[in-house]
C-alpha positions in Angstrom: -93.5 -175.7 -31.8 -93.9 -172.0 -32.7 -97.4 -170.7 -33.3 -98.3 -169.3 -36.7 -98.7 -165.5 -37.0 -102.5 -165.8 -37.4 -102.8 -168.0 -34.2 -100.8 -165.4 -32.2 -103.1 -162.6 -33.4 -106.2 -164.7 -32.5 -104.8 -165.3 -29.0 -104.3 -161.6 -28.5 -107.8 -160.8 -29.6 -109.2 -163.4 -27.2 -107.2 -162.0 -24.3 -108.4 -158.5 -25.1 -112.0 -159.6 -25.3 -111.7 -161.4 -21.9 -110.1 -158.3 -20.4 -113.0 -156.1 -21.4 -115.7 -158.6 -20.5 -116.6 -157.0 -17.2 -119.8 -158.1 -15.5 -122.6 -155.7 -16.2 -125.6 -155.6 -13.7 -127.6 -153.3 -15.9 -127.4 -155.7 -18.8 -129.4 -158.4 -17.0 -132.1 -159.2 -19.6 -135.6 -160.1 -18.4 -135.3 -158.1 -15.2 -137.5 -155.1 -14.5 -136.0 -151.7 -13.5 -136.8 -152.3 -9.8 -135.0 -155.6 -9.7 -132.0 -154.3 -11.6 -131.8 -151.4 -9.2 -132.0 -153.5 -6.1 -129.8 -156.4 -7.5 -127.0 -154.1 -8.7 -126.8 -152.2 -5.4 -126.9 -155.3 -3.2 -124.1 -156.8 -5.2 -121.8 -154.0 -4.1 -122.1 -155.4 -0.6 -121.9 -151.9 0.9 -122.8 -152.0 4.6 -126.3 -150.7 5.3 -127.5 -151.2 1.7 -130.5 -153.4 2.6 -131.8 -150.8 5.0 -131.1 -148.1 2.4 -133.1 -149.9 -0.2 -136.1 -150.1 2.2 -135.7 -146.3 2.8 -135.5 -145.5 -0.9 -138.8 -147.3 -1.4 -140.4 -145.5 1.5 -139.6 -142.0 0.2 -141.1 -142.6 -3.2 -138.0 -142.9 -5.3 -139.3 -145.9 -7.3 -142.4 -144.0 -8.5 -141.0 -140.4 -8.9 -140.8 -138.6 -12.2 -137.4 -137.7 -13.5 -138.2 -134.2 -14.7 -141.0 -131.6 -14.9 -141.5 -131.8 -18.6 -138.3 -133.0 -20.3 -136.9 -136.5 -20.1 -139.1 -139.2 -18.5 -141.6 -136.8 -16.9 -143.8 -139.7 -15.8 -144.4 -142.0 -12.9 -141.3 -144.2 -12.5 -139.2 -142.0 -14.7 -136.6 -141.4 -12.1 -135.9 -145.1 -11.6 -135.9 -145.7 -15.4 -133.4 -142.9 -15.9 -131.1 -144.2 -13.1 -131.0 -147.6 -14.6 -130.3 -146.1 -18.1 -127.4 -144.2 -16.6 -126.0 -147.3 -15.1 -126.3 -149.2 -18.4 -124.4 -146.5 -20.4 -121.9 -145.9 -17.6 -120.9 -149.5 -17.8 -120.5 -149.4 -21.5 -118.4 -146.3 -21.4 -116.3 -147.6 -18.5 -115.5 -150.9 -20.1 -114.9 -149.3 -23.5 -112.5 -146.7 -22.2 -110.7 -148.6 -19.4 -110.9 -152.2 -20.4 -112.4 -154.9 -18.2 -109.6 -155.2 -15.7 -109.4 -151.5 -14.8 -113.2 -151.1 -14.9 -113.7 -153.9 -12.5 -111.7 -152.0 -9.9 -114.3 -149.2 -9.9 -117.4 -151.1 -10.8 -119.0 -150.9 -7.4 -118.5 -147.1 -7.4 -119.9 -146.8 -10.9 -123.0 -148.7 -9.8 -123.6 -146.6 -6.7 -122.9 -143.3 -8.3 -125.0 -144.0 -11.4 -128.0 -145.3 -9.6 -127.9 -142.7 -6.8 -126.8 -139.5 -8.7 -130.4 -138.3 -8.9 -131.7 -139.7 -5.7 -132.4 -136.2 -4.4 -135.1 -135.8 -7.1 -137.5 -137.8 -5.0 -137.6 -134.9 -2.5 -137.1 -134.8 1.2 -138.7 -134.0 4.6 -141.9 -135.7 3.5 -142.1 -133.5 0.4 -141.8 -134.6 -3.2 -139.4 -132.6 -5.4 -142.0 -132.7 -8.2 -145.8 -132.1 -7.9 -148.6 -132.1 -10.4 -148.5 -129.0 -12.6 -152.1 -127.7 -12.6 -152.9 -124.9 -14.9 -155.0 -121.9 -14.0 -157.8 -123.6 -15.8 -157.7 -126.4 -13.3 -156.5 -128.9 -15.8 -153.1 -130.7 -15.6 -150.5 -129.5 -18.1 -149.9 -131.9 -20.9 -146.6 -130.1 -22.0 -145.1 -130.1 -18.5 -147.0 -132.5 -16.2 -144.9 -131.8 -13.2 -143.3 -128.7 -11.5 -140.8 -128.1 -8.7 -142.5 -128.3 -5.4 -142.7 -124.7 -4.0 -142.9 -126.1 -0.5 -139.5 -127.7 -0.7 -136.4 -125.5 -0.5 -134.3 -125.4 -3.6 -131.3 -127.4 -2.4 -129.5 -128.7 -5.5 -130.7 -132.2 -6.1 -127.2 -133.6 -6.3 -126.5 -132.3 -2.7 -129.7 -133.9 -1.5 -128.7 -137.1 -3.2 -125.5 -137.3 -1.1 -127.4 -136.4 2.0 -130.1 -139.0 1.6 -127.6 -141.8 0.6 -125.3 -141.2 3.5 -128.1 -141.6 6.0 -127.6 -145.3 5.5 -124.5 -146.1 3.5 -121.0 -144.7 3.4 -119.8 -143.1 0.1 -116.2 -142.8 -0.9 -114.9 -139.3 -1.7 -114.8 -140.2 -5.4 -118.4 -141.3 -5.3 -119.5 -138.1 -3.6 -117.6 -136.1 -6.2 -119.2 -138.0 -9.1 -122.7 -137.5 -7.7 -122.1 -133.8 -6.8 -120.7 -133.0 -10.3 -122.7 -135.4 -12.5 -124.0 -132.4 -14.5 -120.5 -131.4 -15.3 -120.0 -127.8 -16.6 -123.8 -127.4 -16.8 -124.4 -127.0 -13.1 -123.4 -124.9 -10.0 -120.2 -126.9 -9.4 -118.6 -126.0 -12.8 -116.0 -123.7 -11.4 -114.9 -126.2 -8.7 -114.9 -129.1 -11.2 -112.6 -127.6 -13.8 -109.3 -129.4 -13.6 -110.6 -131.8 -11.0 -112.4 -134.3 -13.2 -112.0 -138.0 -12.2 -112.6 -141.2 -14.1 -115.7 -141.8 -12.1 -117.1 -138.3 -12.4 -116.6 -138.3 -16.2 -118.1 -141.7 -16.7 -121.3 -140.7 -14.8 -121.5 -137.4 -16.5 -121.2 -138.8 -20.0 -123.7 -141.6 -19.2 -126.1 -139.1 -17.7 -125.9 -136.8 -20.7 -126.3 -139.6 -23.2 -129.3 -141.1 -21.3 -131.1 -137.8 -20.7 -130.4 -135.9 -23.9 -130.2 -138.7 -26.5 -132.0 -141.8 -25.3 -134.7 -140.1 -23.3 -135.0 -137.0 -25.5 -134.7 -134.3 -22.8 -132.4 -131.8 -24.6 -133.8 -128.2 -24.4 -133.1 -124.9 -22.8 -134.7 -125.8 -19.6 -132.0 -128.4 -18.8 -132.4 -131.9 -17.4 -134.4 -131.1 -14.2 
């Protein structure tokens, strides 16, 4: 027996909804940022991830600020920002690609989103950000942190890749997305032009939305 027109339309809507209903680690309600971070990365089943997570905790990533005085310039801000980027990367990815296509790159989205700013925790036993103490001896309220003058100014995206690959392998696309997550706003803009990828664009858009809109860090100083 032939279906009525309205029944056919309803079936199509249900199929489309099912296709776009990709699992979303960042949407786990009731979980704190630390648990979301660890759970999402472990679900990728990337070899070496458990040791990597221990390493991340040991170098202070979970407590580091995300900027000197812009978005989430506070203890734990870097972790909060990373989880925010994952949250919006998943929304963008599913909305643009649909669930079926998004599921093919979901692990890469999780890894690139959560690790794009890994280098902001610093390296060689040195934090990237230190307390910003004024000449008066008082901490700055407007910009509580500053770049550590004892740490060489390696771009934080480069450091992110270096630290991640001490323990886990990244795909070429993941490395590119992390390296170019600031898009045309950063040092890689000339190399990026014409070489954008799905993953790089998703991470860039999610990072911009989180840092400039949700976290309120839009000013002339940028997102660092």
